Structure formats: structure tokens, C-alpha cells
VMD Tcl script that draws the C-alpha trace (Angstrom):
set ca {
  {-12.27 -78.67 -17.78}
  {-10.40 -77.52 -14.97}
  {-6.76 -76.47 -15.21}
  {-5.63 -78.37 -11.86}
  {-7.83 -80.93 -9.38}
  {-10.13 -79.12 -7.32}
  {-12.19 -80.13 -4.59}
  {-12.59 -75.62 -4.41}
  {-16.07 -76.33 -5.24}
  {-17.35 -79.56 -2.22}
  {-15.73 -77.26 -0.33}
  {-17.37 -73.81 -0.64}
  {-20.70 -76.29 -0.13}
  {-19.46 -76.90 2.88}
  {-18.59 -74.07 5.15}
  {-17.24 -76.67 9.05}
  {-15.07 -77.48 6.12}
  {-14.06 -74.75 4.17}
  {-12.78 -73.45 7.94}
  {-9.95 -76.17 8.43}
  {-9.18 -76.03 4.19}
  {-8.19 -72.68 4.77}
  {-5.14 -72.30 6.81}
  {-4.31 -75.20 5.70}
  {-4.29 -73.85 2.38}
  {-2.61 -70.51 3.07}
  {0.21 -72.93 4.67}
  {1.27 -74.38 1.81}
  {0.75 -72.04 -0.22}
  {3.58 -70.31 1.81}
  {5.28 -72.94 2.41}
  {5.47 -73.57 -1.89}
  {8.68 -71.06 -1.10}
  {6.93 -68.91 -4.95}
  {5.99 -65.72 -3.46}
  {9.32 -65.62 -0.98}
  {10.76 -65.35 -4.95}
  {8.30 -62.25 -6.01}
  {6.61 -65.33 -8.45}
  {2.96 -65.74 -8.14}
  {1.39 -68.80 -8.63}
  {-0.29 -68.54 -12.26}
  {4.00 -68.12 -13.05}
  {4.21 -71.97 -11.74}
  {2.59 -73.74 -14.96}
  {4.27 -75.15 -17.44}
  {4.57 -73.95 -20.66}
  {5.12 -77.26 -22.41}
  {1.84 -77.43 -23.36}
  {0.39 -76.45 -26.74}
  {-2.70 -75.03 -24.79}
  {-1.04 -72.62 -22.37}
  {1.30 -70.86 -25.43}
  {-1.41 -70.05 -26.45}
  {-3.24 -68.76 -23.40}
  {-0.39 -66.77 -22.58}
  {-0.74 -65.08 -26.81}
  {-3.86 -63.87 -25.07}
  {-2.71 -62.02 -22.26}
  {-2.33 -58.24 -22.95}
  {1.15 -56.93 -23.42}
  {2.25 -55.52 -19.71}
  {0.60 -58.08 -17.71}
  {3.08 -60.67 -20.83}
  {5.85 -58.64 -19.28}
  {5.57 -58.63 -15.58}
  {5.36 -62.59 -15.59}
  {8.58 -62.94 -17.69}
  {9.89 -60.24 -15.16}
  {8.75 -62.32 -12.15}
  {9.98 -65.39 -13.33}
  {13.50 -64.21 -15.12}
  {14.40 -62.16 -11.88}
  {12.99 -65.76 -9.87}
  {15.55 -67.95 -12.68}
  {17.94 -65.53 -11.39}
  {17.31 -65.70 -7.91}
  {17.58 -69.09 -7.45}
  {21.09 -68.96 -8.96}
  {22.48 -66.88 -5.88}
  {20.39 -69.42 -4.65}
  {19.32 -66.32 -2.60}
  {14.82 -64.85 -1.60}
  {13.45 -61.73 -2.14}
  {13.88 -59.18 1.44}
  {10.44 -60.29 2.72}
  {8.90 -56.69 1.75}
  {8.62 -57.59 -1.91}
  {7.57 -61.03 -1.37}
  {3.95 -61.78 -3.30}
  {1.92 -60.76 -0.76}
  {-1.56 -63.25 -0.58}
  {-4.21 -60.80 -1.80}
  {-1.61 -60.18 -5.55}
  {-1.38 -63.89 -5.68}
  {-4.59 -63.85 -8.24}
  {-5.13 -66.03 -11.00}
  {-4.44 -64.41 -14.35}
  {-3.45 -67.71 -16.42}
  {-6.38 -70.00 -15.31}
  {-9.31 -68.40 -16.58}
  {-8.33 -67.44 -19.71}
  {-7.71 -71.81 -20.12}
  {-10.72 -72.45 -18.70}
  {-12.01 -69.91 -21.61}
  {-10.28 -71.93 -23.81}
  {-11.25 -75.28 -22.82}
  {-14.70 -74.27 -23.18}
  {-14.70 -73.06 -26.60}
  {-12.75 -75.93 -27.89}
  {-15.97 -77.85 -26.30}
  {-18.31 -75.48 -27.65}
  {-15.95 -76.27 -31.25}
  {-15.97 -79.16 -30.45}
  {-19.97 -79.30 -30.89}
  {-20.35 -77.39 -33.32}
  {-18.02 -79.06 -34.95}
  {-20.02 -82.24 -34.97}
  {-23.06 -80.97 -35.39}
  {-26.00 -82.66 -37.00}
  {-28.91 -81.04 -39.50}
  {-32.48 -82.87 -39.13}
  {-33.99 -82.03 -42.17}
  {-37.63 -81.93 -41.55}
  {-40.38 -83.68 -43.85}
}
mol new
graphics top color blue
foreach p $ca { graphics top sphere $p radius 0.5 }
foreach p [lrange $ca 0 end-1] q [lrange $ca 1 end] { graphics top cylinder $p $q radius 0.2 }
display resetview
């Protein structure tokens, strides 16, 4: 189960659609404003879900610290109604998913666990 709905697989199969959507996606990410505050896209995932909390516990200590630092800095900037200097904005190549792959792996694990829990053994006579 993906973390969020995605048209990526459909767009990849059609190069003309990918060439149209890629600039639009870049524009949208810049217009959202989270990069101007030093955040990554996965920093925006809400922690109210138990699955997300478990995924956060699987992060390395450095990645966990970096996430908390980015969120606190963005909160402080928001309270001050300021943005980071342009040199400190998150660059598109730095905005890589770090939490989404863990969430996807956890979804795969839960499906596997459900399949194993409902496994029935047939006896051969």
C-alpha cells in the first residue's frame, strides 16, 4: 500500500506524459514552500499515525536528529514569519524520501504477516 496516491507508474509508462508532468511537479514542490524553510517532503508526513511512529523509530539516530532539527527550525521560522536565506533552501536533489521507503516496507511486512497469520495447512492423506 503506497503512502500517498501516486500517478508515477502511469506517467513512467508514457514518456510524453512524464515530460509534461515533471516541470509541473517541480513547480508545485517549489510553490508549496516547504523547501524554503529547509524541510524535505517526508518531513510533512504527520506523526499522528501509529505506523508512522513505528517508522520513525526505525530511522537512524542521525536521520532522526536531522528530521527534528529541520522541523524545529521550520517552526521557529514560521513563528517569526521568515524564510531561510536562498543558499540554505532544500535543493531538489537533497529532497529525497527517507521515511516513505520505510513506510512502504512496513506495509509489505504487514501484508506478509497477515498472509502468514491466515495460513491454513492442508494435510495430505
